Backbone bond lengths (Angstrom), bond angles and torsions (degrees), N, CA, C in turn:
res aa  C-N    CA-C-N  psi(-1)  N-CA   C-N-CA  omega(-1)  CA-C   N-CA-C  phi
1 M - - - 1.448 - - 1.521 111.45 -
2 T 1.274 116.93 31.05 1.453 121.26 -178.05 1.516 111.41 -64.24
3 N 1.336 116.13 135.74 1.469 123.34 176.26 1.526 113.34 62.48
4 A 1.319 118.13 22.56 1.452 121.97 178.58 1.517 110.10 -97.56
5 T 1.320 116.33 136.41 1.457 120.61 177.69 1.529 109.90 -81.70
6 M 1.336 115.34 168.23 1.456 119.53 -179.75 1.526 110.56 -62.24
7 G 1.329 116.94 -39.24 1.455 120.10 178.54 1.516 112.48 -62.49
8 Q 1.328 116.67 -41.33 1.459 120.74 178.49 1.527 111.06 -65.22
9 V 1.319 116.55 -38.40 1.464 120.42 179.12 1.530 110.26 -64.47
10 L 1.335 116.54 -44.43 1.461 119.97 -179.45 1.529 111.22 -64.85
11 L 1.336 116.05 -41.50 1.461 120.13 -173.95 1.514 113.02 -80.47
12 W 1.341 116.90 -38.14 1.461 119.49 -172.09 1.524 114.09 -111.28
13 V 1.335 117.46 4.68 1.469 120.71 174.47 1.526 109.98 -127.79
14 V 1.307 116.46 -57.38 1.467 120.21 -176.51 1.528 110.79 -65.44
15 L 1.335 116.54 -50.66 1.461 119.80 -177.74 1.525 113.32 -59.51
16 P 1.332 120.32 -43.97 1.473 118.93 178.48 1.524 113.36 -61.38
17 Y 1.340 116.72 -42.70 1.461 118.75 -179.19 1.526 111.75 -70.05
18 V 1.324 117.45 -37.53 1.469 120.50 175.61 1.523 109.83 -63.74
19 T 1.334 116.39 -41.50 1.466 120.70 178.58 1.515 110.97 -60.68
20 F 1.325 116.77 -45.58 1.460 120.78 -179.88 1.527 111.01 -63.36
21 A 1.331 116.79 -42.16 1.472 120.76 -179.94 1.525 110.63 -63.80
22 V 1.326 116.66 -43.99 1.471 120.16 179.45 1.519 110.35 -64.89
23 L 1.329 117.13 -40.14 1.458 121.24 -179.37 1.529 110.90 -62.06
24 V 1.322 116.73 -47.30 1.466 120.85 -177.05 1.525 111.32 -72.26
25 V 1.333 116.45 -53.96 1.465 120.28 -177.12 1.533 110.56 -65.30
26 G 1.333 116.35 -42.18 1.455 119.48 179.26 1.512 112.95 -63.11
27 S 1.329 117.37 -39.24 1.466 120.82 179.11 1.526 110.93 -67.17
28 L 1.326 117.19 -42.26 1.468 120.66 177.92 1.527 110.89 -63.85
29 W 1.324 115.94 -42.46 1.472 119.67 178.64 1.518 110.50 -63.35
30 R 1.336 116.71 -43.98 1.467 120.71 -178.70 1.524 110.37 -63.03
31 Y 1.315 116.52 -42.42 1.461 119.58 -179.53 1.521 111.45 -67.49
32 R 1.323 115.35 -33.69 1.477 119.33 -177.83 1.518 112.15 -75.51
33 Y 1.312 118.29 -39.29 1.452 121.41 -171.59 1.530 114.43 -112.82
34 D 1.316 118.03 -3.67 1.460 119.32 -178.24 1.524 109.94 -142.65
35 K 1.316 117.21 52.36 1.461 120.36 -177.91 1.520 111.59 -64.62
36 F 1.328 117.05 -36.05 1.459 119.10 179.93 1.528 111.61 -71.84
37 G 1.317 117.74 -19.76 1.457 121.06 176.94 1.513 113.07 -92.26
38 W 1.341 115.83 -2.70 1.472 121.19 179.49 1.526 107.93 -80.05
39 T 1.300 116.59 79.01 1.448 121.64 -172.25 1.520 110.47 -156.39
40 T 1.310 115.98 166.15 1.465 120.45 177.35 1.528 111.92 -81.31
41 R 1.340 115.98 -8.90 1.474 120.11 -174.85 1.532 109.07 53.39
42 S 1.307 114.73 54.41 1.467 121.11 -174.20 1.531 111.99 -56.71
43 S 1.330 114.59 137.91 1.465 121.36 177.39 1.525 110.86 -116.31
44 E 1.327 116.01 25.70 1.462 120.69 -176.15 1.525 111.74 -62.87
45 L 1.336 117.00 -30.81 1.457 119.90 -179.22 1.522 111.99 -65.67
46 Y 1.337 117.31 -24.47 1.456 120.96 -177.00 1.534 112.51 -84.35
47 E 1.342 115.40 -34.22 1.470 119.36 -177.28 1.519 109.28 -160.38
48 K 1.326 116.45 133.11 1.460 119.85 -175.65 1.531 113.76 -119.49
49 R 1.324 116.99 -29.74 1.465 119.27 -172.41 1.518 112.12 -61.42
50 L 1.332 117.81 -53.50 1.462 120.98 179.50 1.529 111.25 -69.56
51 L 1.325 116.03 -35.48 1.463 119.66 179.94 1.522 111.00 -64.01
52 R 1.321 116.23 -34.88 1.470 120.49 -179.29 1.522 111.82 -63.29
53 W 1.328 116.77 -28.68 1.470 121.21 177.90 1.529 111.79 -92.70
54 G 1.308 116.27 -48.21 1.453 119.97 -172.84 1.511 114.83 -68.11
55 S 1.330 117.36 -43.16 1.463 120.22 -175.79 1.530 113.40 -63.63
56 P 1.357 120.13 -50.60 1.474 118.51 178.35 1.524 112.77 -62.56
57 M 1.330 116.98 -39.78 1.461 119.75 179.77 1.523 110.75 -61.61
58 F 1.313 116.68 -45.81 1.460 120.07 -178.93 1.521 111.25 -66.08
59 H 1.321 117.65 -48.20 1.463 120.46 -174.52 1.524 112.70 -68.71
60 F 1.323 117.54 -44.55 1.468 119.34 -179.60 1.530 110.87 -71.51
61 G 1.330 117.13 -38.83 1.455 119.39 176.03 1.517 111.58 -61.53
62 L 1.333 115.35 -44.93 1.466 119.46 -179.83 1.517 111.57 -66.85
63 L 1.325 117.09 -34.17 1.462 120.40 178.42 1.520 111.30 -60.05
64 F 1.327 117.38 -45.67 1.464 120.65 179.51 1.529 111.31 -70.80
65 V 1.328 117.06 -32.07 1.467 119.95 174.99 1.523 110.47 -63.30
66 V 1.324 116.75 -44.58 1.466 121.24 179.66 1.522 110.98 -64.59
67 L 1.331 116.97 -42.89 1.466 119.86 178.38 1.526 111.03 -61.42
68 G 1.331 116.29 -39.70 1.458 119.44 176.86 1.516 112.33 -63.60
69 H 1.331 117.29 -39.35 1.463 120.92 177.60 1.523 111.16 -64.95
70 V 1.334 115.81 -41.09 1.470 119.19 -179.95 1.525 110.53 -62.40
71 L 1.337 116.77 -44.90 1.461 120.16 179.24 1.521 111.26 -63.49
72 G 1.329 116.72 -43.03 1.455 120.00 -176.50 1.514 113.96 -72.75
73 L 1.330 117.62 -32.44 1.459 120.77 -175.90 1.528 113.02 -91.47
74 V 1.317 116.60 -34.52 1.462 120.14 -172.96 1.528 112.14 -89.85
75 I 1.329 117.28 -41.94 1.471 120.28 -176.44 1.524 109.90 -84.08
76 P 1.329 118.06 119.09 1.474 120.56 -179.58 1.534 112.15 -63.26
77 K 1.304 115.38 153.97 1.454 121.62 -179.97 1.517 111.57 -61.75
78 T 1.325 116.54 -35.82 1.465 120.36 -179.18 1.527 111.81 -64.10
79 W 1.328 116.96 -29.35 1.455 120.00 -179.23 1.531 110.86 -69.42
80 T 1.327 117.10 -45.75 1.456 119.59 -179.94 1.525 111.37 -66.53
81 E 1.326 116.81 -35.82 1.459 120.06 177.48 1.526 111.03 -68.89
82 A 1.344 116.02 -31.49 1.464 119.85 -179.01 1.517 112.10 -68.03
83 V 1.338 117.05 -27.21 1.468 119.84 179.86 1.525 111.23 -96.80
84 G 1.340 116.66 11.25 1.451 120.52 173.85 1.511 116.62 93.49
85 V 1.348 118.29 10.29 1.463 121.45 178.82 1.520 108.25 -90.96
86 S 1.320 116.98 109.88 1.454 120.73 -178.51 1.526 110.49 -72.39
87 E 1.335 115.72 161.97 1.457 120.76 179.62 1.522 111.09 -63.46
88 G 1.345 117.21 -39.93 1.456 120.33 179.63 1.519 112.63 -63.51
89 F 1.325 116.37 -43.14 1.467 120.02 179.71 1.521 110.84 -67.58
90 Y 1.337 115.81 -42.07 1.461 119.33 178.37 1.527 110.77 -61.42
91 H 1.324 116.14 -43.37 1.465 120.56 -179.87 1.532 110.29 -62.71
92 F 1.322 117.70 -41.57 1.464 120.85 -179.82 1.525 110.90 -63.49
93 I 1.330 116.34 -48.22 1.467 120.07 -178.47 1.526 110.45 -64.69
94 A 1.348 116.02 -46.92 1.470 119.46 -177.63 1.519 111.47 -63.14
95 T 1.333 116.56 -42.48 1.462 120.12 -177.53 1.518 112.00 -71.17
96 S 1.331 117.55 -45.49 1.469 120.57 -177.20 1.523 111.48 -68.31
97 M 1.323 116.75 -50.35 1.457 119.53 -179.29 1.519 111.53 -69.92
98 G 1.330 116.29 -37.82 1.460 119.48 178.60 1.517 111.87 -64.71
99 T 1.332 115.92 -39.99 1.457 119.93 178.78 1.525 110.89 -65.67
100 A 1.327 117.02 -43.08 1.465 120.57 179.49 1.526 110.68 -62.73
101 A 1.335 116.42 -44.40 1.466 119.78 179.36 1.521 111.05 -64.47
102 A 1.333 116.63 -40.02 1.465 120.46 179.79 1.520 111.31 -64.96
103 V 1.338 116.93 -40.10 1.469 120.54 179.06 1.526 110.02 -61.99
104 V 1.326 116.76 -44.60 1.467 120.72 179.64 1.530 110.51 -64.11
105 A 1.342 117.16 -43.93 1.462 120.81 -179.49 1.529 111.37 -64.52
106 V 1.330 116.60 -42.91 1.469 120.42 179.46 1.523 110.53 -64.98
107 A 1.337 116.93 -42.66 1.465 120.54 178.53 1.529 110.74 -61.07
108 G 1.323 115.94 -42.98 1.461 119.49 177.81 1.521 112.18 -64.26
109 L 1.333 116.24 -40.20 1.461 120.35 178.79 1.524 111.18 -64.65
110 V 1.325 116.98 -40.88 1.468 120.56 178.02 1.522 110.56 -61.59
111 I 1.329 117.03 -42.71 1.463 120.74 178.76 1.525 110.78 -62.74
112 L 1.324 116.76 -43.57 1.466 120.37 -178.97 1.524 111.58 -65.63
113 I 1.324 117.11 -40.86 1.464 120.05 179.06 1.528 110.20 -67.44
114 Y 1.342 116.64 -42.58 1.464 120.31 177.89 1.527 110.20 -61.44
115 R 1.324 116.43 -42.87 1.466 120.70 178.43 1.514 111.47 -61.19
116 R 1.306 116.70 -44.41 1.467 120.55 -178.41 1.521 111.77 -67.17
117 R 1.335 116.13 -31.60 1.465 118.98 -178.25 1.527 112.70 -85.41
118 S 1.330 117.24 -31.08 1.460 120.22 -173.27 1.522 114.26 -95.90
119 T 1.317 117.80 -18.80 1.461 121.29 -179.92 1.521 109.29 -95.09
120 G 1.315 116.63 114.73 1.458 121.90 -173.29 1.521 115.32 -51.07
121 P 1.335 119.63 -57.52 1.467 120.95 -178.77 1.530 112.95 -60.74
122 V 1.335 116.09 -36.68 1.472 119.48 179.21 1.525 110.04 -68.14
123 F 1.322 116.06 -41.03 1.468 119.72 178.97 1.526 111.37 -64.63
124 L 1.323 117.17 -39.33 1.464 120.65 179.15 1.521 111.85 -67.26
125 A 1.341 116.54 -26.99 1.465 120.64 178.96 1.527 112.37 -86.29
126 T 1.327 117.40 0.13 1.464 121.96 -178.91 1.527 110.09 -85.58
127 T 1.321 116.21 124.33 1.455 121.12 -179.15 1.533 110.59 -90.41
128 A 1.329 115.08 169.61 1.460 119.99 177.57 1.533 110.68 -62.54
129 M 1.332 116.85 -35.96 1.464 120.02 178.12 1.518 111.15 -67.96
130 D 1.331 117.36 -33.77 1.469 120.36 176.00 1.523 110.30 -61.86
131 K 1.327 116.39 -44.87 1.463 120.43 179.88 1.524 110.91 -63.10
132 T 1.338 116.53 -42.23 1.466 120.53 177.97 1.516 110.89 -62.82
133 M 1.329 115.85 -41.35 1.466 120.74 179.99 1.525 110.94 -61.87
134 Y 1.322 117.18 -42.64 1.461 120.72 -179.77 1.530 111.07 -64.43
135 V 1.325 116.82 -36.01 1.472 120.05 178.77 1.520 110.54 -63.14
136 F 1.326 116.93 -49.15 1.463 120.61 -178.15 1.528 111.26 -70.73
137 L 1.325 116.88 -35.18 1.453 119.81 178.18 1.522 110.77 -65.73
138 A 1.321 116.37 -44.90 1.459 120.33 178.49 1.526 110.95 -65.06
139 A 1.344 116.87 -39.94 1.465 120.18 179.46 1.519 111.26 -62.14
140 S 1.310 116.74 -41.13 1.466 120.71 -179.56 1.526 111.55 -66.82
141 I 1.334 116.75 -46.71 1.463 120.33 -177.54 1.524 111.68 -69.67
142 L 1.329 116.59 -45.12 1.461 120.03 -177.42 1.521 112.13 -68.84
143 S 1.338 117.43 -36.31 1.465 119.47 177.69 1.526 110.52 -66.92
144 G 1.334 116.60 -35.14 1.458 119.62 175.84 1.512 111.86 -66.56
145 A 1.328 116.21 -41.39 1.469 119.80 177.00 1.526 110.88 -64.44
146 W 1.322 116.25 -40.79 1.464 121.03 177.68 1.521 111.03 -61.82
147 A 1.323 116.83 -43.03 1.463 120.84 179.28 1.524 111.09 -62.68
148 T 1.334 116.13 -40.66 1.469 119.67 179.62 1.514 111.73 -65.17
149 V 1.321 116.26 -45.75 1.465 120.15 -178.52 1.522 110.66 -65.55
150 Q 1.321 117.62 -45.00 1.461 121.12 -174.38 1.520 113.22 -72.08
151 T 1.313 117.44 -42.98 1.464 120.22 -172.14 1.519 114.11 -101.76
152 Q 1.323 117.54 -14.48 1.454 119.35 -176.63 1.529 112.27 -112.31
153 I 1.320 116.98 -44.70 1.457 120.49 -174.97 1.525 111.70 -88.73
154 L 1.339 116.58 -54.08 1.461 120.14 -177.86 1.525 112.46 -69.97
155 A 1.329 116.66 -25.97 1.463 120.03 -178.17 1.518 111.85 -70.48
156 G 1.333 116.90 -25.67 1.464 119.91 -179.23 1.518 111.61 74.04
157 G 1.302 116.62 174.25 1.462 121.01 179.45 1.516 110.91 62.50
158 H 1.325 115.58 -137.62 1.453 121.31 179.27 1.518 112.36 -88.29
159 G 1.339 116.89 -4.18 1.452 118.83 179.70 1.519 112.20 68.11
160 Y 1.318 115.35 -162.73 1.467 120.41 179.83 1.521 109.87 -85.14
161 D 1.313 117.02 128.50 1.462 122.27 -178.53 1.532 109.33 -90.06
162 Y 1.312 115.75 89.71 1.471 120.54 -178.74 1.524 112.16 -71.14
163 R 1.338 116.72 -14.15 1.468 118.79 179.36 1.526 112.32 -75.96
164 E 1.328 116.61 -4.21 1.463 120.42 174.96 1.530 111.58 -94.21
165 T 1.334 117.35 -15.33 1.467 120.66 -175.30 1.526 112.00 -129.72
166 I 1.332 116.82 -65.43 1.465 120.14 -174.69 1.525 111.49 -64.20
167 S 1.316 117.55 -44.12 1.466 120.61 -178.53 1.528 112.20 -62.41
168 P 1.349 119.87 -49.43 1.471 118.96 176.60 1.531 112.23 -61.20
169 W 1.337 117.16 -37.80 1.478 119.48 177.15 1.523 110.54 -61.44
170 F 1.337 117.12 -44.63 1.464 120.96 -179.61 1.523 110.94 -61.64
171 R 1.328 116.76 -44.19 1.467 119.50 -179.04 1.526 111.18 -69.36
172 S 1.333 117.14 -31.73 1.471 119.34 179.89 1.519 111.80 -63.83
173 L 1.323 117.38 -28.03 1.466 120.15 177.57 1.523 110.60 -65.39
174 W 1.323 116.45 -37.88 1.466 120.18 -179.46 1.524 111.30 -76.39
175 Y 1.326 116.90 -24.66 1.463 119.68 176.02 1.521 111.37 -79.64
176 L 1.351 116.86 -4.98 1.468 123.14 -175.44 1.529 111.04 62.29
177 Q 1.324 114.96 28.23 1.462 121.67 174.35 1.529 108.71 -131.37
178 P 1.345 116.79 65.16 1.468 121.05 -172.69 1.520 113.35 -60.90
179 E 1.326 115.69 140.96 1.464 122.58 178.96 1.535 109.04 -123.92
180 P 1.328 117.75 76.85 1.472 121.06 -177.24 1.518 113.83 -63.32
181 A 1.342 117.22 -23.56 1.468 120.37 -179.18 1.527 111.71 -62.21
182 L 1.337 117.33 -23.29 1.460 120.31 179.25 1.527 111.86 -64.50
183 M 1.329 116.89 -23.94 1.461 121.14 -178.01 1.520 112.70 -88.41
184 A 1.323 117.32 -3.26 1.463 120.45 -175.08 1.529 112.26 -63.00
185 G 1.324 117.78 -42.07 1.459 120.55 -176.32 1.516 114.65 -97.11
186 V 1.338 116.26 9.28 1.468 119.98 -179.14 1.527 109.56 -71.69
187 P 1.336 118.26 137.08 1.467 120.30 178.31 1.525 111.90 -52.89
188 V 1.323 115.63 146.59 1.460 121.41 -177.11 1.521 111.35 -57.04
189 A 1.329 116.98 -36.49 1.461 120.53 -178.66 1.524 111.32 -58.77
190 F 1.335 116.71 -42.49 1.458 120.44 178.43 1.525 110.87 -71.67
191 Q 1.320 118.07 -37.23 1.459 120.57 178.23 1.519 111.27 -61.94
192 V 1.329 115.85 -43.19 1.468 120.08 178.07 1.527 110.43 -62.83
193 H 1.325 116.48 -42.00 1.462 120.81 -179.89 1.528 110.97 -62.71
194 V 1.308 117.75 -45.13 1.464 121.38 -179.52 1.524 110.37 -64.51
195 A 1.328 117.63 -44.73 1.461 121.27 179.62 1.526 111.03 -63.44
196 A 1.338 117.21 -42.39 1.463 120.66 179.04 1.522 111.11 -63.78
197 A 1.325 116.92 -38.87 1.460 120.81 178.96 1.524 110.92 -65.16
198 M 1.327 117.93 -40.47 1.461 120.50 178.89 1.523 111.51 -64.79
199 L 1.321 117.23 -40.93 1.465 120.11 177.69 1.530 110.95 -65.10
200 L 1.342 116.73 -36.13 1.453 120.34 177.31 1.524 110.68 -63.76
201 F 1.324 117.59 -44.27 1.462 120.66 179.87 1.525 111.94 -67.01
202 A 1.323 117.22 -31.06 1.467 119.87 176.05 1.523 110.82 -68.04
203 L 1.313 116.68 -31.80 1.466 122.03 179.44 1.527 111.75 -82.54
204 W 1.301 116.90 -20.82 1.464 124.23 -171.12 1.536 114.37 -48.00
205 P 1.341 120.06 -51.61 1.478 120.17 -173.49 1.522 113.90 -62.79
206 F 1.308 117.62 -17.53 1.460 120.67 -173.83 1.531 112.46 -104.13
207 T 1.327 116.45 14.48 1.458 121.76 -179.30 1.526 109.75 -127.71
208 R 1.320 115.87 179.38 1.455 121.26 177.49 1.527 112.14 -70.20
209 L 1.334 117.90 -7.36 1.463 121.00 179.94 1.526 112.67 -65.26
210 V 1.334 117.71 -13.84 1.470 119.96 179.53 1.522 111.55 -61.09
211 H 1.338 117.53 -19.28 1.459 118.60 -179.28 1.519 111.74 -63.77
212 A 1.335 117.75 -15.90 1.461 120.62 177.60 1.526 111.31 -66.13
213 F 1.342 117.22 -21.07 1.458 121.20 179.70 1.525 111.64 -89.91
214 S 1.321 117.17 5.91 1.466 120.96 -175.78 1.521 110.71 -118.20
215 A 1.303 117.22 49.07 1.463 121.38 178.35 1.530 109.41 -65.56
216 P 1.333 118.81 132.48 1.474 121.53 -178.34 1.521 111.89 -75.95
217 V 1.327 116.06 67.70 1.467 120.55 -176.16 1.532 111.61 -62.39
218 Q 1.334 117.43 -36.79 1.465 120.49 -176.06 1.528 112.98 -81.90
219 Y 1.323 117.31 -4.83 1.469 119.70 -174.95 1.530 113.33 -57.04
220 P 1.349 119.90 -46.12 1.479 118.51 -178.70 1.522 113.05 -65.61
221 F 1.336 118.10 -17.08 1.459 121.09 -175.41 1.528 112.65 -107.34
222 R 1.332 117.36 9.87 1.448 120.69 -178.62 1.522 110.11 -71.10
223 P 1.337 118.79 153.75 1.472 120.21 176.24 1.518 110.57 -69.67
224 Y 1.305 115.99 156.37 1.452 121.06 179.37 1.526 110.05 -65.65
225 V 1.310 115.35 145.08 1.460 121.25 175.36 1.524 108.16 -91.39
226 V 1.327 116.71 124.66 1.464 121.99 -177.42 1.519 108.68 -92.73
227 Y 1.325 115.99 123.04 1.463 121.88 177.34 1.528 108.88 -105.55
228 R 1.317 116.10 133.23 1.460 121.36 178.21 1.527 108.55 -114.62
229 S 1.301 116.48 127.28 1.448 121.71 -177.06 1.523 111.26 -77.47
230 R 1.336 116.21 147.02 1.459 121.89 173.96 1.528 111.19 -88.73
231 D 1.315 116.00 -4.42 1.461 120.50 -178.86 1.522 109.43 -77.83
232 V 1.314 116.45 121.88 1.468 120.39 -177.81 1.517 111.60 -61.56
233 S 1.345 117.15 -32.06 1.461 120.84 -174.85 1.515 113.02 -67.06
234 V 1.314 117.07 -16.64 1.461 119.42 -179.74 1.517 110.38 -114.91
235 S 1.318 115.53 27.26 1.453 119.66 179.06 1.517 110.07 -61.17
236 S 1.305 116.95 146.01 1.459 121.64 -176.17 1.523 112.81 -77.44
237 R 1.338 116.85 -11.42 1.462 118.62 177.84 1.525 109.58 -145.83
238 A 1.321 114.79 158.52 1.468 119.85 -178.68 1.525 110.02 -72.63
239 P 1.351 117.07 149.17 1.477 118.96 178.37 1.519 111.35 -65.26
240 R 1.303 115.60 151.22 1.461 120.57 179.88 1.524 110.02 -68.27
241 P 1.314 116.96 146.55 1.478 120.08 178.81 1.526 110.92 -57.44
242 G 1.329 115.23 134.41 1.448 119.85 178.58 1.506 113.76 87.28
243 W 1.310 116.89 -3.21 1.461 121.01 179.55 1.521 108.74 -114.64
244 D 1.290 117.20 124.72 1.469 121.49 178.08 1.504 109.01 -100.00
245 P 1.340 117.94 128.06 1.468 119.68 178.12 1.510 110.70 -65.47
246 T 1.289 117.45 147.05 1.461 124.26 176.96 1.504 109.60 -113.76
247 D 1.348 115.95 171.12 1.459 121.81 -179.77 1.515 112.10 -88.91
248 R 1.296 116.80 -0.30 1.454 119.51 -179.55 1.532 110.48 -72.96
249 A 1.326 115.19 143.56 1.472 119.96 178.65 1.513 109.27 -64.05
250 R 1.302 116.22 135.78 1.454 120.05 179.13 1.513 111.04 -100.06
């Protein structure tokens, strides 16, 4: 923490660790004491047309956004250069694909918010926590899009190289050797995005977003479900002698 001010320590050391603790402990508590509430609270029965468009766009767009963040934050710059990926090529791929994924995710989010606000039954089923979640979710996604446009696209050239500052800072938290001073010169747009993301993760365990931790991994390996027909004509065995089948449900 050399040359770090108290504000930097609070924002880039204390807040990340508090966020992680709340995320882990809150998720465990929610799973332990609110298993029936561990759900997406699906509103598909109320409206399907907009949901059919908005949900896949948001989820798939966000999936690629998250994968891009993982690659950019976790994999050091020296590793990509060691395998022959130049900074210019990496910047082009990250910016172009990241922008496309962000556009799809934002479009899906707009559709979902419009659906929730304009469809009466869906709006009535929306809780105060749902509204809060949408605010923080939108703030995180939109601030990230703003940071990309301002520092990567409009800046021209290679843009801002966040892998020299934000990525090492992020990894230093996991090494338990935080370096908040690395965030001192980061553009405000990226600082806002990082702070908004941390607040979103702190809120995560107490919203419907917990369903992201419930991926049906075992689904492809589940045993077959056996269906038995009530139709006598497709009975699996012949009736016993002296017994006439009836039309009554068995």
